[in-house]
N, C-alpha and C positions, 0 to 999 in steps of 0.2 A: 611447254607450258610453264610459266613462272610459278615458283612455289607460293602457296597461299600463306598469308600471315597466320601464326598460331592464334587460336581463339583465345579471347580474354579469359583469364582464370575465373572460375566460379567463386563468387564471394562467400565467405563464411556467414553463418547466422549472426555472429557477433558483429561483423562488418556491416551487415544490412541494418541491424538494430542501431548501431552507432550512427550510421548515416541518417537514419530516420530521426533519431532524437536530436541530432545536431542541426539538421537541415529542414525538417518538416514538422516536428511535433508542435512547435509554438504556433504554427499557422493552420493546424488541422484539429488538434485535440479539443474536445468539449471541455476538458478540465485544464486547459492551458492557463498560464498565470493571468489572474484578473478576470477570468470569465465568470459569468453568473453561476454556471453549474459548479465551478470550482468552489466558490464561496458557499453554495448550498451544501456541497459534500462535506467540507470541513466543519461547517457549523453544525451539521447533523451529528457528527462524531462528538462534539463538545456539549451538546444540549443538556446532558444530565449533570454537568460539572460547572457550577457557577462560582462566583467569587467567594462564597462561604465555604467552599470545599478546599482542602489542602492536601497535596501530595508532595512531600518534601523533595524526593528524588525521582526524576522522570527520565525514562529512556525511550527514545524514538528510533526504530530500526527502519532502514530504507528511507531515510528522511530527506534525501536529495539536498536541496538548498534551504531547507527549513520552511517550506511553504505552509506547513500546518501550524507552525509556532504562533503566528499572530492571532490564531483563532482560539488558543488555549486561554480560558477565562479563570481557571482555578489558581490558587496560590501554589508556588513552588520555590524551593531554594536553589535547586540545580536541575538543569535540563541538558542531557547528553544526547546530542544529535549525531547519529551514525549512519553510515552507508558502506557499501562494499569498497568504494574509494572514499578518501576523506572528503567530507562535504565542504563546499565553498559557499557559505551562507550568504543570503542577501544582506545588504547594508543594514536593514532594520533589525534582522536577527543578530548579526554580528555585533551590533551596538549594545546588546543586553549582556552585562557581565556575568549573569547566571548561566549562560549557555556555553557549553563546550562542544567540540566536535572531535570525532574519531572515526577511523576506518576499521570495520570489523565485518565478519561473515555472520549473519543472523543464525546460521545453522551451527555455529561454534562460537558462541559469545564468550569473550574473555573476561567475564565478570562473575563475582561470587554469587552463590545461591541467595536468593531473597534480598538482593542489593538495591532494588528499586521499588518505589511505592506505586508507580504506574508505568506500564509499557504500552507504546502506541505503534501501530503499523497501518499505514494508509495505502491501499491499492498495491500491496506487495506480494502476497502469497501466490497469486496467479502467475507471477513471473518466475518462481523459484523451481529449481530441479528437485528439491526435497522439502516441501512445505511441512511435512510431518515433523522433521527434525527441527525446523525453525519454530514451530509451535511449542515443542517440548522445551526448547531453549528459552523462549519467551516466558513460559510458565515457570521454569526453574529460577530465573533471575527476579521474578516478581515476589515481593515480600508477602507473608501471610496477612490477609486483610487488604492486600493491594489489588489493583485493577489492571486488566489487560484489555485494551480497546483495539479492535481489528475491523477495518472496512473491507468488505468483499463485494466487488462488482458481480451482478447476477448473470454473467455470461455463462451459457448461451440462452438466457431467458428471452421471451418474446419482446417485452418492453425494453430490455437492455439492447437487444439487436436493432429494434426499430429506432430507438433513440440514437444509436451509433450511426445507423445508415443516414439519418436525417441531419447529423451534425458533422462528425469527423469524416464519415464516408462521403458525404456530399462535398465537403471541402477538398478531399483528396481527388475526387472526380473533376472538380473545377480546375484543379492545378495540374491535371494530366498525370497523376501518380497513383491511379486506382490500383494497378497491378502491384506496385510496391506496397501500398497500404494493405492489400489483402494478405500478402505473404508475411508482412510484419505482424499483423494481427494474429495470424496462425502461430507464428513463432513466439510472440510475446505473451499471449494468453494461453499458456500450455496447460494450465490446470483449471478445470471448469468448476463452477460454483457448487453443485451438489457434492462433488468429491471433497472440496475444501471444507464445506460446512460439516460434513460427516467427520472429517479429521479434527476439526475444532471441538466438536461435541465429545469426541473420544478423549482427546488430550486433557480437556477441562471437565471431564466427566464427574469428578468429585467436587466441583466448584459450583458456584451460582452463575449460571449463564443466561443472559437475556439477549434476544435478537430483535432489533428494531428494523423496520422495512421502510424504504423510501423510493418513490415519493408518495405512494398511495397508502402506506401504513397498514395494509392488510397483509397477513402472512401469505407468502407465495412467491417463489423466485421468478416465475413467469410474469408476475403482475407488477414487478418493481425493477428499478434500475440498479439498486445496490442495497446492501444491508450492513448494519453495524452491529458487531458482537461486543458485548460488555461482559467480561468474565471476572468475577470476584473470587480471588484465590483464597481458599479456606485455610490451607496449611502448606507446609513446605514439602509434603510427600503426597503420594497417591495419584500422580499424573498417569494417564493412560499408558499402558505398556506398548 
């Protein structure tokens, strides 16, 4: 009997996620570039901050290609767009001379205490191995009186799961990649909403914290697709231990 070929090596989680984002994300995700839901999500984050508001120095963590930047309405002098690997911003974002890019780990930010007037994180914390460390770092680099804005998908809430099944889940089934979609979702959303919100409330426990809910605007993670946390840092000390 001829020897059988060696089985293909099992892909790492990193390989699976890389393949997904390179080959399938733009054709499946409800928040892919230019989608209606993407616009709604980013606009919800910026609703409290109109042109009359000014944050001189802004830090965005996990900013990818700067998809959130065009939705920022408030005034700023400098916007630092960061991700684990150095972002390659869109042409529109790159054309703004106020915007700089850098590679950094949100769990160990290489910036001084209180160095930014606003810190932004969009759909980031549920991906991280240590969201608590990331939250503490985001608070540390926020200036007293500054704002930290965090968007949290309400996974595994009922409305979130239903919306996902009817959008990205349906797209994945039509493309014949439902199995890959399921495992990527399990790997990518490693932190669920109730845990993340509890950590946010602890780290920003001495600050002013407001949680807005979308799309139904009534409190409850089963009743909404995502929430936006707005934390107003009161001073440079006192973050949750």
